[in-house]
N, C-alpha and C positions, 0 to 999 in steps of 0.2 A: 495460566492466567491470560485471559483475552485482553489484548491491549486496545484501549479506546483510541490511543494515538495512531496505531496502525490502521484501525478501522476507519478513522476519520481521514487518514491519508489516502487510503484506497478509494474512499468515496469522495470524489473531487468536485462534484457539483450537486445542487439540490435536485436537478432533473437529469437522469441518466440519458446519455446519448447512446446510439447503437454501438455494438462492439467494434464497428469499423472506425470509430473515432480513435485515432492513434494516441492522443494524450490521456484518455481515460485509463488505459491498461498499461501504461508505461512501467509502473513498478512491478506488476505481475509479469510483464514481458521480460523485464530485466532479471527477475528471479528465474525464469525459464532459461534465458540466455546464459546465466551463471550456473546452470545445472542444479539449481536449488529446488526446482519443482520438476515433476515429470510432465510430459505433454498432456496426459490425461488430467492430472491435477490442475494444470494451467487452464484447460478447457472448462473444467467444472467450476473452478474459482472465478474465472472470467465471467461465466454465465451467471453465477450467483451475484456477483457485484453488479452486473448489468441490470439485473431485475430488482436490485435493492434500491430503495428510495431514501435511505438514511444510514448513517454509521451503525445505528442500533439494529437495523435489519441485517447488515453485514455480520454483526456479532452473533446472529442466529445461524450462521453457516454450520453445516454438519461438523462435528468435532474432528474427524480425520482430516478434513480440508483446512479447518482453522489451525490445527496443529502443524500442518505443512507450511502455512503462511507464517506462523509464529517462528518456526525453525529457520525459515528463509530470512525473515526480517531480523532475527537475532544475528544470524551470520552476516547480514549486510549492515548491522548496527543502526537500523532505522529508529528504534525507540531512543537510543542514546543520542542520536543526532537531533531528534525532536525535543528532547529534554535538556539539551546542552544550552546554557545561557548564551546569549549573543556575544560575539566577540566585540570588545571595545576598540580593538585595533582595526581601523578601516583601511589600512595600507596607505596608498598614496592619495586617497580621496580627501579633498579639501571641502569642508562645509562652510558656507557663508552665513 
């Protein structure tokens, strides 16, 4: 199942910046650094995301690449984090 949450998270702005923008590929880079993606998968996925203009276009990624993203995001708990209700405990924060 292709996660719209993951696709939306991977697509961080309506207009994609070049791959040199460090914030755009942070999640994919983290997947590589955690050895959840190969260097080749990282390059291919990064290029796909860079030329996609919407989460829907990211969802059209070739199945083998999408499966790699899904496995990595599952290992990282990305969907669970996105679906978790916000914590009502704000720690030491005081609201006026």
